[in-house]
C-alpha positions in Angstrom: 2.8 -4.4 -46.7 5.5 -2.3 -43.4 2.7 -0.9 -40.7 3.9 2.5 -39.4 5.3 3.0 -36.3 3.9 6.0 -35.5 4.5 6.3 -31.4 8.1 6.7 -32.4 7.7 10.3 -35.2 9.4 12.9 -33.8 5.9 14.8 -32.0 4.7 18.1 -33.7 5.1 19.9 -29.7 8.3 18.9 -28.7 7.9 18.1 -24.6 9.4 15.9 -22.3 6.6 13.7 -20.3 7.3 12.3 -16.9 4.9 9.8 -16.7 2.7 8.5 -20.0 1.5 4.5 -18.8 -1.6 2.1 -18.1 -3.9 2.3 -15.1 -5.6 -0.3 -13.0 -4.4 -3.7 -14.8 -5.7 -6.0 -12.1 -3.3 -9.7 -12.3 -3.5 -12.0 -9.5 0.9 -12.8 -8.4 2.2 -15.1 -5.8 3.5 -13.7 -3.5 6.5 -16.2 -1.0 6.7 -14.0 2.0 9.4 -16.0 4.3 8.0 -18.9 3.2 4.7 -18.5 2.9 3.1 -18.7 -0.4 0.6 -15.6 0.0 -2.0 -15.4 -3.5 -2.8 -11.6 -4.2 -5.0 -10.0 -7.3 -3.2 -6.6 -7.5 -5.4 -3.7 -9.4 -2.0 -1.5 -10.6 -0.6 1.1 -13.1 3.0 1.5 -14.9 4.5 4.1 -16.7 8.0 5.3 -18.2 8.9 8.8 -19.4 8.5 10.0 -22.8 11.1 11.9 -24.6 10.8 15.0 -26.3 11.8 13.9 -30.1 9.0 11.2 -29.5 5.3 11.1 -30.6 3.9 8.0 -28.7 4.5 5.0 -25.7 4.0 1.5 -26.9 1.9 1.1 -23.8 0.9 -2.8 -25.7 4.4 -4.0 -23.8 3.3 -2.8 -20.7 0.3 -5.6 -20.8 3.1 -8.0 -22.4 5.1 -7.5 -19.3 2.7 -7.9 -17.2 1.9 -10.6 -18.7 5.2 -12.2 -18.7 5.7 -11.3 -15.3 2.4 -12.8 -13.8 3.0 -16.1 -14.8 7.3 -16.3 -13.4 6.0 -15.3 -10.2 4.2 -18.8 -10.4 8.2 -20.1 -10.6 9.6 -17.6 -8.9 7.8 -15.6 -6.3 8.6 -12.4 -5.3 9.4 -12.1 -1.7 7.1 -8.6 -1.1 4.7 -6.8 -3.3 7.2 -4.5 -4.0 9.7 -6.4 -4.4 7.2 -7.8 -7.6 7.1 -3.7 -9.1 10.6 -4.3 -9.2 11.2 -7.0 -11.3 7.8 -4.6 -13.5 10.0 -2.1 -13.5 13.0 -3.5 -14.8 11.0 -5.0 -17.6 9.4 -1.3 -18.4 13.2 -0.1 -19.1 13.9 -3.2 -21.5 11.0 -3.4 -23.4 11.1 0.8 -24.0 14.4 1.3 -24.8 13.7 5.2 -25.1 12.5 5.6 -21.6 15.2 6.7 -18.4 12.9 5.4 -15.8 9.6 3.7 -14.9 7.2 3.9 -12.4 5.1 0.6 -10.8 2.7 1.1 -9.0 0.3 -1.9 -6.9 -2.5 -2.2 -4.6 -4.1 -5.6 -3.0 -6.6 -6.6 -0.4 -4.9 -8.8 2.3 -6.3 -10.5 5.0 -5.5 -11.2 9.0 -6.3 -14.0 11.4 -7.3 -12.3 14.0 -9.5 -13.5 17.0 -11.7 -10.6 18.6 -12.0 -9.5 22.2 -14.4 -13.1 22.6 -11.8 -15.0 21.0 -14.2 -15.7 17.9 -12.0 -16.6 15.2 -12.2 -13.9 11.8 -10.4 -12.9 8.8 -9.7 -9.2 9.0 -9.4 -7.3 5.7 -7.1 -4.9 5.1 -4.5 -3.0 1.6 -0.8 -3.0 0.7 0.4 -0.8 -1.4 3.8 -0.9 -2.9 5.5 1.5 -5.8 8.9 1.1 -7.5 11.1 4.0 -9.2 14.0 1.7 -11.8 16.1 4.7 -13.2 18.1 3.5 -16.5 21.2 4.2 -14.0 20.2 1.4 -11.9 19.1 3.8 -8.5 16.1 2.9 -7.6 14.0 3.0 -4.6 11.2 1.2 -3.4 8.0 1.8 -0.7 5.5 -0.4 1.3 2.3 0.6 2.5 -0.6 -0.2 4.1 -4.6 1.5 4.8 -6.0 -0.4 8.1 -9.6 0.8 9.7 -10.1 1.1 13.2 -11.8 3.3 15.9 -10.6 6.6 17.9 -13.0 8.0 20.5 -13.1 12.0 20.7 -11.0 13.3 24.3 -12.3 16.2 23.6 -16.1 15.6 24.0 -15.4 13.0 26.7 -12.8 16.2 28.5 -16.5 18.3 28.5 -19.0 16.3 28.9 -16.7 14.6 32.4 -16.0 18.3 33.7 -19.9 19.2 33.1 -21.9 15.6 34.0 -18.5 13.8 35.5 -19.1 10.9 32.9 -16.6 10.1 30.3 -19.3 9.9 28.1 -17.6 10.6 24.5 -18.5 9.8 20.7 -16.7 7.8 18.6 -15.6 7.6 15.0 -14.3 5.0 11.9 -10.8 5.5 11.3 -8.3 5.1 8.5 -4.8 5.0 8.8 -2.6 4.7 5.6 1.5 4.6 6.1 4.0 4.4 3.5 7.7 4.2 4.1 10.3 3.6 1.6 11.7 0.3 2.1 15.1 -0.9 1.8 14.0 -4.4 2.1 13.6 -4.9 6.5 9.8 -4.0 6.9 7.2 -5.8 6.5 4.4 -5.3 5.4 2.3 -7.0 8.8 4.3 -5.0 10.7 3.3 -1.8 9.6 -0.5 -3.6 10.3 -0.4 -3.9 13.4 1.5 0.0 13.9 -1.6 1.1 13.3 -4.0 -0.7 14.3 -1.7 -0.1 17.8 -1.9 3.9 17.3 -6.0 4.0 17.4 -8.1 4.1 20.3 -9.0 0.3 19.8 -8.7 -1.6 17.1 -12.6 -2.6 14.9 -14.2 -6.6 13.3 -15.9 -7.5 11.1 -17.9 -9.7 13.1 -19.0 -8.1 16.6 -21.1 -9.9 18.7 -22.6 -8.7 21.9 -19.9 -9.1 24.2 -16.8 -8.3 21.9 -19.1 -5.4 20.9 -19.0 -4.3 24.2 -15.5 -4.7 24.8 -14.8 -2.7 22.0 -16.0 0.3 23.0 -15.0 0.2 26.4 -11.2 0.0 25.1 -11.9 3.1 23.1 -13.0 5.4 25.6 -10.0 3.4 27.7 -7.8 5.3 25.0 -9.7 8.9 23.9 -7.1 10.4 20.9 -7.6 12.9 18.1 -6.7 11.4 15.0 -3.8 13.8 15.3 -2.8 11.8 18.4 -2.4 8.5 16.1 -0.3 9.8 13.4 2.0 10.8 15.6 1.5 7.1 17.2 2.2 5.5 14.6 5.4 7.9 13.6 7.0 6.6 17.9 6.5 3.6 17.3 8.1 3.6 13.6 11.0 5.3 14.7 11.4 2.6 17.6 10.7 -0.4 15.7 13.0 1.2 13.0 15.7 3.5 14.6 18.2 3.3 11.2 15.7 4.6 9.0 17.0 7.7 7.2 
């Protein structure tokens, strides 16, 4: 007995839907970044558009595509997370013949080896994000992003305490900077992490001994910033490093 393809039926209400898909799919993938193998476990969201005359999308195909690309990434790793998203988006358009646009979003924990001010080696956690939009006419947009935790010292409190008491005291706060840029293949996630960290009053570290703690606080108080200053400093560094961006 042939089973009914209910998704292909005409709906009672005919509106085109721009995004239909599944979210929060986690799979291990392999990335080859300039000869360095990086293993990631990204959380991925996959979407296609749905024409007005079609009742539903074949969502099981999204999961099939993920499984295929994950398997392929072991033998043929992508050069970046955003390139992996583009591969998935291209495959989605092959499987969803009725779709004109596919979108893939990915987010993963990412670690970089650093040294604390006292010289202790530590693996610092970050988040990297990627997004690819692929249209059937070949038009493609890719985005790379990072999420970085840092520290800022308040310049307002510092100036008022200095004026009143003659001392440079202030309060500080933990900040999360998110930086996302459309990428044409020349922007590296590590560079964006450096830019975001460098824009803060000070970096933070997973492990801080007393001497490290002192140096982090000292550096932050020598470089007080509003969060607005952090955003502007990130933009300035991006323009200097990637001066040919549109």
